[in-house]
MIROMAR-123477 format. One line per 8 residues: their letters; for each residue x negated, y negated, z negated of N, C-alpha, C. Coordinates in steps of 0.02 Angstrom, whole numbers, plus 50000, padded with zeros to 5 digits. Example, Ala and Ser with C-alpha at 12.3 -4.5 7.8 and 13.67 -1.06 7.14 Angstrom:
BEGIN
as) 49340 50284 49610 49385 50225 49610 49340 50165 49610 | 49358 50112 49646 49316 50053 49643 49355 49998 49606
//
This chain:
BEGIN
xxxxxxxx) 49533 48739 52140 49595 48779 52141 49634 48768 52077 | 49699 48754 52084 49740 48739 52026 49751 48801 51983 | 49753 48790 51918 49771 48844 51872 49845 48858 51878 | 49866 48916 51855 49936 48936 51858 49965 48946 51788 | 50030 48954 51785 50062 48971 51722 50033 49036 51694 | 50019 49083 51738 49989 49146 51716 49922 49134 51681 | 49882 49087 51707 49818 49070 51676 49831 49040 51606 | 49881 48997 51601 49897 48966 51537 49918 49019 51486
xxxxxxxx) 49960 49066 51507 49983 49119 51463 49923 49162 51441 | 49879 49177 51488 49820 49218 51472 49776 49184 51420 | 49763 49119 51428 49719 49083 51381 49753 49076 51313 | 49818 49062 51313 49853 49058 51249 49850 49124 51212 | 49850 49178 51249 49845 49244 51217 49775 49260 51192 | 49725 49226 51217 49658 49234 51188 49652 49193 51124 | 49687 49136 51121 49685 49094 51061 49733 49120 51008 | 49793 49138 51028 49845 49160 50981 49882 49219 51013
xxxxxxxx) 49854 49279 51008 49887 49337 51039 49959 49345 51016 | 50004 49356 51063 50075 49360 51048 50090 49417 50999 | 50049 49470 51000 50062 49526 50955 50051 49507 50881 | 50018 49450 50868 50008 49428 50799 50069 49393 50770 | 50118 49377 50812 50177 49341 50788 50219 49386 50742 | 50259 49354 50699 50305 49391 50657 50358 49424 50701 | 50385 49480 50676 50432 49519 50716 50496 49481 50730 | 50514 49434 50686 50576 49396 50695 50568 49337 50742
xxxxxxxx) 50508 49322 50763 50493 49261 50800 50506 49271 50875 | 50506 49216 50912 50515 49218 50984 50459 49178 51016 | 50403 49211 51031 50344 49177 51057 50331 49198 51128 | 50287 49159 51161 50267 49175 51229 50298 49127 51279 | 50298 49147 51342 50327 49106 51395 50403 49112 51391 | 50437 49058 51373 50509 49058 51365 50545 49037 51428 | 50513 48994 51468 50542 48969 51530 50487 48963 51581 | 50500 48985 51643 50452 48974 51696 50430 49036 51732
xxxxxxxx) 50395 49025 51787 50368 49079 51828 50293 49082 51821 | 50267 49143 51811 50194 49151 51803 50156 49128 51865 | 50188 49130 51923 50153 49114 51985 50148 49039 51998 | 50186 48998 51963 50186 48926 51977 50119 48894 51959 | 50099 48846 51999 50036 48810 51988 50047 48754 51937 | 49993 48740 51900 49994 48682 51854 49972 48621 51893 | 50018 48592 51929 50001 48533 51970 49999 48469 51930 | 50031 48470 51872 50030 48413 51827 50003 48432 51760
xxxxxxxx) 49999 48386 51713 49971 48401 51647 50015 48449 51606 | 49985 48478 51556 50020 48520 51507 50025 48479 51443 | 50086 48469 51419 50096 48429 51358 50107 48473 51298 | 50075 48457 51242 50081 48493 51180 50125 48454 51132 | 50172 48488 51099 50218 48456 51052 50237 48506 50998 | 50257 48480 50941 50283 48524 50888 50356 48542 50903 | 50396 48493 50922 50467 48504 50935 50485 48481 51005 | 50536 48512 51033 50563 48490 51098 50621 48443 51084
xxxxxxxx) 50612 48380 51099 50664 48329 51090 50674 48292 51155 | 50728 48254 51158 50741 48214 51217 50684 48165 51232 | 50657 48134 51179 50602 48086 51188 50540 48120 51217 | 50526 48181 51194 50469 48218 51220 50479 48235 51293 | 50539 48256 51312 50553 48272 51382 50548 48209 51425 | 50573 48152 51400 50566 48089 51437 50492 48075 51452 | 50451 48083 51400 50379 48071 51407 50348 48120 51457 | 50367 48183 51453 50340 48233 51498 50361 48221 51570
xxxxxxxx) 50423 48200 51581 50446 48185 51649 50408 48125 51677 | 50398 48074 51636 50361 48015 51659 50290 48032 51679 | 50260 48081 51645 50191 48101 51660 50188 48157 51711 | 50248 48179 51737 50252 48233 51786 50218 48297 51761 | 50232 48314 51699 50202 48374 51669 50228 48437 51703 | 50184 48486 51708 50203 48550 51737 50227 48599 51684 | 50205 48590 51623 50221 48638 51570 50220 48603 51502 | 50257 48631 51455 50258 48609 51386 50238 48667 51342
xxxxxxxx) 50193 48655 51296 50179 48703 51242 50214 48675 51181 | 50268 48709 51162 50311 48686 51107 50301 48734 51049 | 50272 48709 50995 50255 48752 50938 50317 48787 50910 | 50370 48750 50894 50432 48780 50870 50473 48803 50930 | 50491 48867 50935 50527 48892 50994 50594 48856 51003 | 50604 48824 51060 50670 48792 51073 50724 48843 51090 | 50704 48904 51107 50750 48960 51114 50731 49010 51060 | 50775 49018 51011 50757 49059 50954 50810 49113 50941
xxxxxxxx) 50868 49093 50920 50923 49140 50911 50953 49157 50980 | 50989 49213 50985 51022 49228 51049 51066 49170 51072 | 51060 49152 51136 51096 49095 51164 51153 49122 51207 | 51215 49104 51188 51273 49127 51227 51293 49076 51280 | 51272 49013 51271 51285 48962 51321 51232 48909 51316 | 51217 48877 51373 51166 48826 51376 51196 48764 51406 | 51214 48716 51363 51245 48654 51385 51209 48596 51351 | 51229 48536 51369 51198 48478 51338 51233 48456 51274
xxxxxxxx) 51280 48498 51249 51315 48481 51186 51268 48485 51126 | 51221 48532 51128 51170 48537 51076 51108 48499 51098 | 51081 48454 51057 51025 48412 51079 50966 48452 51105 | 50946 48506 51070 50888 48543 51093 50903 48578 51159 | 50965 48600 51170 50982 48631 51234 50984 48580 51290 | 51007 48519 51273 51006 48466 51323 50935 48450 51345 | 50889 48446 51297 50819 48433 51313 50790 48491 51354 | 50810 48552 51336 50787 48611 51373 50811 48610 51445
xxxxxxxx) 50874 48593 51455 50902 48589 51523 50864 48538 51565 | 50850 48481 51537 50815 48428 51574 50744 48450 51592 | 50711 48484 51546 50644 48509 51561 50645 48560 51617 | 50696 48604 51615 50702 48655 51668 50715 48622 51735 | 50761 48573 51736 50777 48539 51799 50715 48503 51827 | 50671 48481 51783 50610 48447 51805 50555 48496 51826 | 50569 48561 51821 50522 48611 51844 50467 48627 51794 | 50478 48614 51731 50427 48626 51680 50433 48696 51652
xxxxxxxx) 50377 48730 51643 50375 48792 51606 50370 48775 51531 | 50393 48821 51489 50391 48810 51417 50362 48871 51383 | 50309 48859 51344 50276 48913 51307 50278 48896 51233 | 50293 48946 51191 50293 48934 51119 50248 48985 51084 | 50199 48962 51044 50154 49008 51008 50176 49021 50936 | 50205 48974 50903 50232 48976 50835 50190 49020 50787 | 50219 49075 50760 50185 49112 50708 50123 49150 50734 | 50118 49160 50799 50056 49188 50826 49998 49139 50816
xxxxxxxx) 50013 49074 50824 49962 49023 50814 49946 49015 50739 | 49996 49026 50697 49984 49025 50624 49935 49080 50605 | 49946 49140 50631 49911 49199 50608 49841 49207 50637 | 49829 49180 50696 49766 49193 50731 49706 49165 50694 | 49651 49200 50693 49591 49174 50660 49566 49111 50695 | 49545 49062 50656 49520 48999 50685 49574 48954 50713 | 49637 48967 50696 49691 48926 50724 49725 48887 50668 | 49792 48884 50668 49827 48836 50626 49818 48847 50551
xxxxxxxx) 49824 48910 50528 49815 48922 50456 49744 48905 50433 | 49695 48920 50474 49626 48904 50455 49614 48829 50458 | 49645 48795 50506 49639 48722 50508 49667 48691 50444 | 49727 48714 50422 49756 48686 50361 49714 48706 50300 | 49686 48765 50300 49642 48785 50245 49581 48740 50242 | 49553 48723 50299 49497 48677 50300 49517 48608 50273 | 49578 48587 50289 49602 48523 50263 49607 48525 50187 | 49630 48581 50159 49633 48589 50086 49563 48583 50056
xxxxxxxx) 49513 48608 50092 49445 48606 50068 49411 48539 50081 | 49446 48494 50116 49418 48428 50129 49365 48427 50183 | 49365 48476 50227 49315 48478 50281 49332 48428 50335 | 49283 48410 50374 49291 48360 50427 49346 48383 50475 | 49400 48343 50483 49454 48366 50526 49433 48373 50599 | 49379 48342 50620 49355 48349 50689 49320 48415 50701 | 49303 48450 50648 49269 48514 50657 49308 48572 50628 | 49368 48558 50601 49408 48611 50572 49450 48645 50625
xxxxxxxx) 49474 48704 50609 49516 48740 50654 49482 48765 50716 | 49416 48766 50717 49378 48790 50775 49351 48859 50761 | 49355 48904 50809 49332 48972 50796 49258 48976 50781 | 49219 48926 50805 49147 48931 50792 49128 48903 50723 | 49176 48868 50691 49161 48841 50624 49158 48898 50574 | 49117 48888 50522 49112 48940 50471 49179 48948 50436 | 49205 49008 50438 49270 49020 50407 49264 49028 50332 | 49204 49026 50304 49196 49032 50232 49165 48970 50201
xxxxxxxx) 49166 48914 50239 49139 48852 50212 49182 48830 50153 | 49153 48823 50095 49188 48799 50036 49230 48849 49999 | 49242 48907 50029 49285 48958 49996 49281 49023 50034 | 49290 49076 49998 49303 49140 50032 49376 49139 50052 | 49391 49161 50112 49461 49160 50134 49481 49225 50167 | 49544 49241 50159 49574 49297 50194 49648 49283 50202 | 49681 49321 50243 49753 49313 50251 49790 49335 50187 | 49842 49298 50170 49884 49320 50114 49917 49386 50131
xxxxxxxx) 49942 49392 50191 49969 49455 50217 49930 49472 50280 | 49880 49516 50275 49837 49529 50333 49878 49552 50394 | 49858 49525 50452 49889 49546 50514 49872 49619 50529 | 49918 49653 50562 49907 49723 50580 49904 49726 50656 | 49846 49747 50681 49833 49745 50752 49817 49815 50777 | 49844 49832 50835 49828 49895 50866 49808 49881 50938 | 49756 49915 50961 49733 49907 51029 49785 49935 51077 | 49801 49899 51130 49850 49925 51178 49827 49989 51213
xxxxxxxx) 49762 50004 51211 49737 50066 51242 49728 50122 51191 | 49745 50108 51128 49735 50158 51075 49795 50161 51029 | 49854 50172 51058 49915 50174 51019 49930 50244 50993 | 49904 50294 51027 49912 50363 51004 49846 50400 51015 | 49840 50458 50983 49781 50501 50994 49806 50568 51021 | 49774 50589 51076 49789 50654 51105 49737 50704 51079 | 49761 50759 51053 49717 50811 51028 49734 50876 51064 | 49682 50908 51092 49693 50973 51122 49635 51019 51104
xxxxxxxx) 49641 51083 51120 49591 51133 51101 49572 51171 51165 | 49508 51170 51181 49486 51194 51246 49420 51231 51239 | 49408 51284 51279 49343 51317 51278 49288 51267 51296 | 49230 51274 51264 49176 51225 51273 49157 51218 51346 | 49159 51271 51385 49138 51270 51454 49184 51226 51497 | 49247 51216 51473 49295 51176 51511 49304 51105 51483 | 49270 51090 51429 49283 51027 51393 49267 50966 51436 | 49212 50967 51472 49193 50908 51511 49244 50894 51566
xxxxxxxx) 49268 50947 51599 49317 50938 51652 49382 50909 51624 | 49405 50934 51567 49466 50909 51537 49457 50837 51513 | 49399 50822 51483 49384 50755 51459 49386 50705 51516 | 49353 50721 51571 49350 50675 51628 49419 50666 51659 | 49458 50720 51661 49525 50715 51689 49569 50668 51647 | 49565 50676 51581 49603 50632 51536 49581 50559 51544 | 49516 50549 51551 49490 50481 51560 49516 50450 51624 | 49521 50490 51677 49546 50464 51741 49620 50445 51737
xxxxxxxx) 49655 50473 51688 49726 50458 51679 49738 50401 51629 | 49685 50372 51602 49692 50314 51558 49677 50327 51485 | 49659 50388 51467 49642 50402 51398 49569 50386 51384 | 49552 50379 51319 49482 50370 51300 49454 50301 51312 | 49497 50249 51311 49473 50180 51321 49474 50143 51254 | 49416 50120 51233 49409 50083 51170 49368 50021 51185 | 49401 49963 51185 49366 49901 51199 49335 49902 51268 | 49269 49890 51271 49233 49889 51334 49207 49957 51355
xxxxxxxx) 49229 50010 51322 49203 50077 51335 49258 50122 51361 | 49239 50169 51404 49285 50218 51430 49257 50288 51419 | 49297 50339 51434 49279 50409 51424 49257 50421 51351 | 49290 50387 51304 49274 50396 51233 49312 50458 51207 | 49276 50502 51174 49307 50562 51147 49268 50585 51086 | 49297 50631 51050 49263 50664 50996 49282 50738 50998 | 49233 50781 50986 49247 50853 50989 49212 50888 50931 | 49246 50937 50904 49218 50978 50850 49231 51052 50866
xxxxxxxx) 49182 51094 50854 49191 51165 50869 49234 51200 50817 | 49268 51250 50838 49311 51288 50793 49330 51354 50824 | 49378 51387 50795 49399 51453 50819 49475 51454 50825 | 49499 51473 50883 49571 51476 50895 49594 51548 50903 | 49656 51560 50886 49685 51626 50895 49750 51620 50933 | 49768 51672 50970 49833 51673 51003 49852 51745 51019 | 49917 51757 51021 49944 51822 51037 49997 51813 51091 | 49980 51830 51153 50027 51822 51208 50077 51878 51211
xxxxxxxx) 50140 51861 51231 50190 51914 51238 50182 51949 51305 | 50229 51994 51321 50222 52034 51382 50225 51992 51445 | 50256 51933 51442 50261 51891 51502 50204 51841 51509 | 50158 51840 51461 50103 51791 51462 50048 51814 51510 | 50007 51764 51531 49950 51779 51575 49890 51740 51550 | 49863 51761 51492 49807 51723 51463 49745 51726 51507 | 49709 51668 51511 49647 51666 51548 49594 51706 51511 | 49596 51703 51445 49547 51738 51403 49583 51795 51368
xxxxxxxx) 49557 51856 51371 49586 51913 51335 49645 51942 51372 | 49689 51974 51334 49744 52012 51363 49810 51996 51329 | 49864 52006 51366 49930 51998 51338 49942 52050 51284 | 49984 52032 51236 50003 52076 51180 49944 52100 51139 | 49891 52057 51138 49833 52073 51098 49810 52009 51064 | 49799 52012 50998 49777 51952 50961 49706 51935 50981 | 49697 51876 51009 49631 51854 51033 49603 51800 50987 | 49538 51800 50979 49502 51749 50942 49451 51718 50989
xxxxxxxx) 49454 51652 50998 49414 51618 51048 49379 51558 51018 | 49316 51549 51034 49281 51488 51015 49305 51429 51057 | 49326 51375 51025 49353 51317 51061 49325 51252 51032 | 49334 51199 51070 49320 51131 51046 49386 51096 51034 | 49390 51061 50979 49446 51015 50967 49427 50950 51001 | 49463 50930 51052 49448 50871 51091 49498 50816 51075 | 49474 50757 51055 49518 50702 51036 49503 50641 51079 | 49556 50609 51104 49548 50547 51143 49607 50502 51129
xxxxxxxx) 49594 50437 51121 49649 50389 51112 49681 50374 51179 | 49742 50347 51175 49779 50333 51237 49832 50280 51222 | 49851 50242 51273 49908 50197 51266 49973 50236 51275 | 50027 50210 51249 50091 50242 51260 50111 50237 51334 | 50090 50183 51366 50106 50174 51437 50075 50230 51479 | 50013 50250 51463 49978 50300 51503 49989 50371 51478 | 50027 50379 51423 50032 50444 51390 50062 50498 51435 | 50117 50484 51470 50149 50535 51511 50102 50561 51565
xxxxxxxx) 50067 50515 51599 50020 50537 51651 49962 50575 51621 | 49938 50553 51562 49882 50588 51530 49901 50659 51512 | 49961 50669 51485 49982 50736 51466 49992 50781 51528 | 50020 50752 51580 50028 50790 51642 49959 50811 51670 | 49912 50764 51668 49845 50779 51692 49811 50831 51648 | 49820 50825 51583 49790 50874 51537 49815 50944 51552 | 49879 50952 51561 49906 51019 51576 49881 51045 51643 | 49870 50999 51690 49847 51019 51757 49775 51044 51755
xxxxxxxx) 49733 51013 51713 49661 51029 51713 49642 51076 51656 | 49686 51087 51609 49670 51132 51553 49670 51204 51579 | 49623 51245 51557 49620 51313 51584 49674 51359 51558 | 49706 51342 51502 49755 51387 51472 49823 51380 51506 | 49860 51434 51505 49928 51435 51532 49973 51387 51494 | 49967 51387 51427 50007 51342 51384 49959 51312 51332 | 49927 51256 51349 49879 51227 51302 49914 51199 51240 | 49879 51201 51184 49902 51169 51123 49886 51094 51127
xxxxxxxx) 49936 51052 51118 49927 50980 51124 49962 50946 51065 | 49926 50902 51031 49955 50859 50979 49952 50787 51003 | 50005 50750 50992 50007 50677 51005 50019 50644 50938 | 49969 50608 50914 49971 50578 50847 49977 50502 50853 | 50032 50473 50829 50038 50400 50830 49987 50368 50783 | 49957 50313 50805 49906 50279 50765 49936 50216 50733 | 49918 50204 50670 49942 50146 50634 49902 50084 50654 | 49935 50026 50658 49897 49964 50667 49849 49954 50608
xxxxxxxx) 49792 49923 50622 49741 49914 50570 49745 49843 50542 | 49746 49836 50475 49746 49768 50446 49681 49732 50460 | 49688 49667 50475 49630 49625 50490 49628 49569 50439 | 49575 49565 50400 49570 49519 50344 49573 49446 50366 | 49546 49430 50425 49540 49361 50446 49601 49334 50482 | 49652 49376 50494 49711 49353 50530 49773 49377 50493 | 49828 49344 50506 49890 49363 50474 49925 49302 50444 | 49976 49316 50404 50018 49263 50376 49983 49228 50318
xxxxxxxx) 49977 49162 50322 49949 49123 50267 49875 49137 50256 | 49847 49102 50207 49777 49112 50188 49772 49111 50112 | 49723 49147 50086 49707 49147 50015 49635 49123 50009 | 49625 49067 49976 49559 49036 49968 49535 49044 49897 | 49474 49070 49890 49440 49071 49825 49387 49017 49828 | 49400 48961 49795 49358 48902 49801 49289 48912 49772 | 49238 48890 49808 49170 48890 49780 49166 48844 49719 | 49200 48787 49723 49201 48738 49668 49274 48726 49648
xxxxxxxx) 49296 48752 49591 49365 48741 49570 49382 48666 49567 | 49445 48649 49578 49468 48580 49578 49535 48576 49543 | 49552 48517 49519 49617 48507 49487 49671 48500 49542 | 49734 48505 49520 49789 48499 49568 49788 48430 49601 | 49776 48378 49562 49775 48310 49590 49717 48301 49638 | 49660 48332 49624 49603 48328 49669 49618 48362 49736 | 49650 48420 49733 49669 48455 49794 49720 48414 49834 | 49768 48385 49799 49819 48345 49833 49788 48284 49867
xxxxxxxx) 49742 48250 49831 49709 48191 49860 49667 48210 49920 | 49633 48266 49915 49592 48291 49970 49634 48306 50032 | 49691 48338 50021 49735 48356 50076 49765 48293 50108 | 49786 48246 50067 49815 48184 50094 49764 48146 50137 | 49702 48144 50114 49650 48108 50152 49634 48144 50217 | 49626 48210 50214 49606 48248 50272 49660 48248 50325 | 49723 48253 50305 49778 48252 50352 49799 48181 50373 | 49771 48131 50338 49786 48061 50353 49861 48047 50348
xxxxxxxx) 49890 48068 50292 49962 48057 50280 49970 48014 50217 | 50025 47977 50212 50030 47929 50156 50040 47961 50088 | 50070 48019 50085 50081 48049 50019 50093 48124 50026 | 50084 48159 49971 50104 48229 49964 50141 48235 49898 | 50181 48286 49890 50216 48299 49828 50183 48356 49791 | 50180 48352 49725 50152 48406 49685 50203 48429 49634 | 50199 48493 49618 50241 48523 49566 50196 48564 49521 | 50172 48537 49465 50126 48574 49421 50160 48635 49391
xxxxxxxx) 50123 48687 49383 50149 48748 49351 50167 48733 49278 | 50223 48760 49256 50245 48751 49187 50194 48785 49140 | 50172 48747 49090 50125 48775 49041 50052 48769 49061 | 50038 48742 49120 49968 48732 49141 49949 48659 49131 | 49893 48647 49100 49870 48578 49089 49856 48545 49157 | 49873 48481 49161 49866 48444 49225 49795 48445 49252 | 49746 48445 49207 49676 48442 49229 49642 48511 49228 | 49681 48565 49224 49650 48631 49223 49624 48648 49292
xxxxxxxx) 49566 48682 49295 49536 48697 49361 49576 48750 49398 | 49582 48739 49463 49615 48787 49507 49562 48821 49549 | 49562 48886 49549 49510 48925 49582 49536 48960 49646 | 49598 48984 49644 49626 49022 49700 49687 48986 49727 | 49687 48972 49792 49739 48932 49824 49769 48970 49882 | 49836 48973 49885 49871 49001 49943 49889 48945 49990 | 49889 48959 50055 49902 48908 50106 49950 48937 50158 | 50000 48897 50177 50044 48917 50232 50072 48854 50263
xxxxxxxx) 50063 48842 50328 50092 48783 50360 50167 48787 50366 | 50200 48729 50376 50271 48728 50387 50311 48740 50324 | 50361 48783 50330 50405 48801 50274 50382 48868 50246 | 50342 48866 50194 50309 48927 50170 50338 48957 50108 | 50401 48938 50092 50430 48962 50030 50432 49038 50023 | 50444 49072 50079 50449 49145 50077 50382 49178 50061 | 50328 49141 50069 50261 49169 50056 50236 49152 49986 | 50273 49109 49949 50250 49087 49883 50243 49146 49835
xxxxxxxx) 50290 49192 49837 50287 49250 49792 50225 49292 49808 | 50208 49299 49872 50148 49336 49891 50086 49301 49863 | 50086 49234 49866 50029 49196 49839 50023 49209 49764 | 50080 49210 49729 50079 49223 49658 50054 49294 49644 | 50078 49342 49683 50057 49412 49674 49983 49422 49688 | 49955 49379 49732 49885 49385 49750 49839 49344 49704 | 49867 49321 49648 49826 49287 49599 49812 49214 49612 | 49851 49182 49655 49840 49111 49670 49862 49067 49611
xxxxxxxx) 49823 49016 49598 49841 48966 49547 49885 48912 49576 | 49877 48899 49642 49915 48846 49675 49933 48869 49745 | 49984 48838 49773 50008 48856 49840 50021 48791 49879 | 49991 48787 49938 49997 48728 49981 50039 48745 50041 | 50092 48707 50053 50134 48717 50112 50166 48650 50130 | 50211 48652 50180 50244 48591 50201 50304 48574 50158 | 50349 48624 50150 50409 48612 50111 50434 48677 50081 | 50474 48671 50028 50506 48728 49995 50574 48707 49970
xxxxxxxx) 50620 48754 49964 50685 48740 49934 50677 48726 49860 | 50721 48684 49834 50716 48662 49764 50713 48721 49716 | 50759 48768 49723 50762 48823 49674 50702 48870 49681 | 50676 48877 49742 50615 48917 49750 50556 48884 49716 | 50550 48818 49725 50496 48782 49692 50502 48787 49616 | 50562 48781 49591 50573 48786 49519 50552 48855 49493 | 50572 48907 49529 50555 48975 49508 50480 48987 49508 | 50445 48961 49558 50373 48972 49563 50335 48936 49508
xxxxxxxx) 50354 48873 49494 50319 48836 49442 50330 48867 49373 | 50389 48895 49362 50403 48928 49298 50364 48993 49290 | 50342 49021 49346 50301 49082 49343 50226 49068 49344 | 50208 49004 49344 50138 48986 49338 50103 48967 49401 | 50140 48954 49456 50110 48935 49519 50121 48861 49531 | 50067 48823 49536 50072 48751 49553 50082 48744 49628 | 50116 48690 49648 50133 48680 49718 50109 48613 49743 | 50087 48612 49806 50074 48549 49842 50114 48552 49907
xxxxxxxx) 50160 48505 49916 50203 48502 49975 50186 48440 50015 | 50161 48451 50077 50135 48395 50117 50182 48374 50174 | 50241 48405 50179 50287 48389 50234 50280 48441 50289 | 50336 48463 50315 50336 48520 50361 50288 48510 50420 | 50302 48459 50461 50260 48452 50521 50193 48418 50507 | 50185 48387 50448 50119 48361 50430 50068 48417 50425 | 50091 48477 50409 50045 48534 50403 50037 48571 50468 | 50064 48544 50523 50060 48577 50589 50033 48530 50643
xxxxxxxx) 50060 48469 50645 50048 48425 50703 49975 48407 50713 | 49938 48400 50659 49867 48380 50665 49824 48430 50701 | 49848 48491 50709 49809 48542 50745 49815 48535 50820 | 49866 48502 50845 49878 48500 50917 49819 48471 50957 | 49786 48416 50935 49729 48392 50974 49674 48444 50981 | 49663 48483 50929 49611 48535 50932 49633 48591 50979 | 49697 48608 50978 49722 48659 51025 49715 48634 51097 | 49731 48571 51109 49723 48543 51176 49650 48546 51198
xxxxxxxx) 49605 48533 51152 49534 48537 51169 49513 48608 51186 | 49536 48656 51148 49519 48726 51161 49547 48748 51229 | 49609 48728 51243 49639 48746 51307 49602 48713 51365 | 49583 48651 51356 49546 48616 51409 49479 48647 51424 | 49446 48672 51372 49381 48705 51382 49390 48770 51420 | 49445 48805 51407 49457 48870 51440 49485 48862 51510 | 49523 48807 51522 49552 48794 51588 49534 48723 51610 | 49472 48712 51631 49451 48644 51648 49487 48615 51708
xxxxxxxx) 49518 48657 51749 49555 48631 51807 49622 48600 51787 | 49644 48613 51727 49708 48587 51703 49696 48531 51652 | 49745 48488 51644 49741 48433 51597 49790 48446 51539 | 49766 48437 51478 49807 48450 51419 49811 48386 51378 | 49872 48366 51362 49883 48304 51323 49931 48319 51266 | 49924 48282 51212 49968 48288 51154 50022 48235 51159 | 50083 48255 51149 50140 48208 51154 50133 48152 51103 | 50148 48092 51126 50150 48034 51081 50221 48023 51054
xxxxxxxx) 50270 48053 51089 50339 48044 51068 50359 48094 51013 | 50320 48147 51006 50335 48197 50955 50318 48169 50887 | 50364 48171 50841 50350 48144 50775 50394 48177 50722 | 50374 48170 50660 50412 48196 50604 50478 48159 50598 | 50535 48195 50597 50598 48160 50591 50609 48129 50522 | 50569 48152 50472 50575 48125 50405 50517 48077 50393 | 50534 48012 50385 50482 47961 50378 50483 47931 50308 | 50424 47919 50279 50422 47888 50212 50440 47813 50217
x) 50471 47787 50165 50487 47716 50163 50426 47676 50140
//
């Protein structure tokens, strides 16, 4: 049975969950129908160009995974006047779906940032960027800016106060409405005993005690997490099954939790310090590229050991200050603006610039392998026409 676009989206979300992407990014399925079958191969590319679309059409590809989103800013018109729009139109006419992971793939554990970090450490490129590989080989690592993740079933917490004798009925009712789901577990709750008071007016009809009389009642504080999607039904159900005429209910929004192993960039604390030239040589060899550029920090000796390294694929200039703030001695990325590089070196941060797509493209074969393992009925190939537009002489 053929896999579908929906299967491809599902697997991509296990590798690089869309919620990990930066808020400004445009990731996910950009073109296509979830119901369509993958009757042809899925091609992986960094950029969508005319040459890539030519190659995909010749191979009768069903879908393209394009790392850089070909639809990014709001589009007011789609014509062939702009090269990327022309390529997009041709892909659509050929019936291809287009998915872009971009910063979600950067941030995900065991994906692009970790692959580039492994390259900085000189690890075997055939075993880097894999989730089963040791993420601490050669260095302790964490995200420069930890990703913040919240479970879709635990976006808010519902708190109510109920007599102990009614707690199980209310708990089960809330669970039936979608509350109390944490990972693989359901009917999750927490309760603590306490004492509640209330004074009903002349129009009240309290179940316990009497109107116009201050009552003191032993109660349980019952807490259950819930998704925002299920919240309205959960609250309606709670009021239906709660014994009180007007139950006390709190809805508390929950903050996303930072995750050390995912997020923007990486911070490596090397087991064995290395010089800037040693790191550059290691990176050039591991990425199999002809050269990298270095910018030594002002006032730092060329052969001084570097212990803490920041890493960001692509154009990482905006993260350089974070690397400096996090105590990094050097920062590895694809490219930076001249004045940003000058400012960073003057503040004591050495730089290694390996070229924008040089720090991204080498991960595509590993991504194709991961996708193929998860969807064996589909074929995944890396574009041969996709290439860095900037070539060394």
